[in-house]
N, C-alpha and C positions, 0 to 999 in steps of 0.2 A: 239492650239498646245498642251497645257497642259490640265488640268482638270478644266476649269473655272466654269463649272456648279456645280461641287462638292464643290469647294472652296466657291462659292457664297452661296450655300445651307447651308454650315457649318456656315458662318457668320450670315445668317438669323436665323439659329436655335439657336445660342448662343447669339443673340442680340448684336453682336459686343463686348461682354464682354470677358475679358481675362480668359482663362481656368486655373484652378489650375494645377501647374506643379512643379515637383521636379527637381532642376538644380544642376549639379555637374561639376566642372572644374578641370582640372589638365594639366599642360604643355600646349600643343597646342590644346587640345580637350575640348569640352563642350558637356555634355550629358543633354538632357531635356526629362523627362518622364512625360506624362500626367497622372494626378491622377484621371482623369475621364474615360480615355480609355486605359490606360497602354501602349500607343504607345510611341515609342522611336524616338527622333530626335537627329541627330549627326552633330556636327559642328567642323570646323577647324579654328583656329585663323590665320587670314591672315594679320592683322595689329595690332601689339602689342601695339604701342603707343596709338592708338584710340580704342583699344579693339574690333575690328571688326572681325566677324566670317563669314565664308562661310558654308552654309549647304551642307553636303556631300551626303545626300539623300533628296528627295523632302519633304519640310516641310510646304508648304502652307496649306496642309491638312495632318497632320501626320498619319491619319488613313489609308493612302494608302500603308503603309508598316506594315506588321503584321505577326504573327505566327499562323499557323493552326495545331491543335493537332488532330491526328488520334487515335481513341480508338475503337478497335474491329469493324472496318468498318464504324464508324460514325466520322464526322468531326466537330470540334469546333474552331471557329475563336476567339482566345484568346483576351480578352478585350471587345468583343461584346457578347459572349455567356452568357446568364443568369445563366447557370449551373455552371460557373466558376467565383467565387468571387475572387477579387484580392486585394493585398496590395502592396504599393510602399514604399521602405525605402532606406535611404542613408547608405552606408557601407564605411569602411575605404579605400576601393580600387575602389569604384564606386557607383553603384546603383543596388538594387535587387528588382525584381518583383515576387511575388508569387501568382499563380493561384491555386485554390483548389475546388474540387467537392467531392462528396461522394466516388468516385471510383479512382480518379487520382489527383495527385498534381504535378504542374510544377513550378520549381524555375528557373527564368531567371536572371542570374548574369551577369551584364555588368561592366566589369573591365577595367580600363585604361591599355594601353599596349604601349610599345616602340618597334619600328621596329629596325632591326639590325643596330647598330651603331648610333642610334638616341640619342640626348642629352635629349630630353624631350618626354613625352608621346605624341604620334601622332596617336593613334588608340585605339580601344576597342576590347576586346574579349567577345563575347556573348556565354555564356555557359548555356545550357538548361538541367536541370535534370528532367527526367520524372519518377515519382515514382508511382508504382501501390499500392494504398491503399485499393483496393477492397479485397474481400474474394476469388478471383479466379485469375488464370493466365490471362493476357490480351495481346493483340497485340497493341503496342504503337509506334507511329511514329510522325514525325514533318515536316512541311514545313515552310520555312521562305521566305516571299516575300519582296524583297528590291526594293523600287521604286526609281530607279536611274534617274538622270536628268542632271548631269553636262555636259555630252557629246552630248546632244540632239541638242544644237545650232550648233555644228560643223558637225553633221551628223555621226561622228565616235562614235557610241553608245558604242561598247565594243571592247577590244583587250585582248589578253592573251599572256603569254610568248611563246605559240605555234601558235597563230593565230594573224597576224598583224592587221586584221580588221574583225570584225564579222558584216556582212551587212544584215543578214537575221536570221530568227528564227533558233535557234540552240540548241543542247543538248550537254552537257559535262558529260560523264559517269564516274563512279568510276575508271574504268580501264584507262581512258585517263590520259595523263601526265601533263595536264595544272596545274600549281602551283598557278596561280592567275588570276583574272579578273580585268581589269582596265576600268574606265570611266573617261577620262581626260577632265577637264574643264579649264577655263581661269586662275583661281586663285588657284584651288585645283584639286587634282586627286585622286578619290576614288579607293581603291584597296580592293577587296574581296579575302582573302587568302583561297585557296582551300585545301592546304596540308601543313603539318609542323607546324600547330598552336595548336597541342594537341587536345584531344577529338576525336570523331568519324567522319571521313571524310564523306561528303555528298555522297549518292548513285548516285545522278544525279543532274545536274543544268540545268534549262531551261532559255534561254535568249529569250524573246518574248515581244510582245505588253503588256503593263500593264493591260488594260481592259480584254484582253483575259485570262491572268493569274488570275486576280481578280475575274472574273465571274465563274471560275471553282473551285469547292470545294477542289480539290486536284491537278490533273495534266492532261496532254495530251501528245500525241506523237508530237515531233517537226516536223514542215513542212518547209523545206528549200525554198519553193516557196513564203513563207510569209515574209514580212518585219516587221517593227515596227509600222505599221499603221493599224487600224481597222476602216474603214469608215462605217458610217459617225461620229462615236462616239469619236474616239481617234486617233489623228494624230501625227506621229513622237514621240511616247510615249513608251519608253522602260523600262523594268524591269528585274530583275533576281530573280528566285525562286530556292531555295536549298531544296532538298528532302532527308530526312532520312526515308527510307521506314519502315513501321511497322514491328516490331520484337517482339517475345514473351518475356514478362517481367513477371517473377513469382510474385505472391502476396507478398507484403512486400519488393520487390526488386526495382531497378531503373536502368535506362540507361542514359548516358550523351552524348550529342552531342554539338559541338561548332564550331564557325567560327570567324574569325578576320576581322573586317572592319576598315579601316583607311587610312591615307595618303599613297600614292604610294611609295613603296620602293622595288625595284626588289630583294633585299636580303631577304625580308619578315620579319615576326615577329617571335621571338623565341617562343618555345613551352611553356616555363615556365615563369610565371609572378613573380615579386618580392613579397615576403610575406607581409602581411598587416602591420606587426610591423616595416617594413623597410621604411614606407611611408615618415617619416620625413627625414631619411637619404637620400632618393631619392631626396628630395628637396635640401638637402645640396650638393649632387653630381652635381646638375645643376649649382651650383655656382663655381665649380672648373674645369669645362670642357674646358674652353677656355684657351689654352696655350698662353704664351707671344707672341705677334706678330699676334695673331688671329684677324679676322675682328672685328673692334671696334663696328660697328653697330650690328653685330650678338651677341657680348658679352653683350651689353646693353640690347638687346631684351631678351636674356636668363635670365639676372638678373631681368628684370621686371616681367617675368613670374614666376621666383622663388619667388620673393617678394609677388606676388599675391597669389601663392599657399600656402605660409606660412601664410598669413593673413587668408585665407580661412580655413586652418587647425586649427588655433587658435580660430577662430569664432566657428567652430564645437565643439572644446573642451569646450569652455565656455557655449555653448548652451546645451551640454550634462549634465551639472550639476555635472560631475565627475572631481574632481581636477586633473590636469595633474601630472604625476610623476616627481620627481626631474630629472631623466634622460631625460625626454621629454623636460623639461624647459631648461636643459643644451644644448640639441640639437638645440633648437630654438635660444639660444644665440650664438651658434657657427655659425649658418646660418647668423644671423644679423651681427656678427663680420666680417664674410667673405664678405658679401655684402658691408659693410662699407669700408673695405680694398680695394675692387675692385673699388669702386666708385672714389677713389683717382686717378685712372689711366684714368678716362674718361675726 
């Protein structure tokens, strides 16, 4: 049903040794970025007490989700192309991956995001900045292939706010009014937000069989007679591909495209993220969200996440070698005091 041959080949290739990866957590979200392939895995916290996460995109082989860069009619699979060297780094708001060649630089910023009304981070905003570093104007575009899997067991591969069920290969154009795509699972529900998340809206989205999308360097016309199976290679295996068509970028200039992936919330994710310097205050806000009489279990869960996020932030500050400011330490103490006060009510 899935891609067992690919997963087996990957295990044999790496000798069952764990690959180096950079991990970042905030709220209900965990980001894992491979430092050998630059692939991004995204998880949602489903059991706070036991620290269990559910993968929102297929993660047995993270290489099945990737970005393809279009430069003047040529296509480069980022993370695989030898022409684009990359670096992975932790930021105050998430993770950043930078790909660079002699003619183009791509910065992929993966920032934690909160959906409308959410108390904790429950998604991420992927923002790609395509910079023309060549000596001439270039046509630059991007395709993002997301290997979805949560809904494959139920057979309800995709739905949108305009389409109750997407049962066959389909295209959503820029003029279509669909605001989001959802792939509902048993414990989590992935939403791909198509509009309202800032950045440049994708020109088109293809919902199709994963192998069919993977094997094409860029794209194809949707065929409504096709389902999500490509015999004999790939059965009941769906994916979504978002396309930002090539556009002229003058030398020294750049274009930015973005998309939000996260836990389903029909209200969507706001266009603006909190500034980096508000990260500690965001943790503090988590501890004051539950009003008196709110669900006790939910309050304890929120406080556990807030405590974990604070520990993670202190660890990063210690690892940086830069002493935290007096204001930052005071903010940490406010969070600890608030958590201690709330604990009395449990």
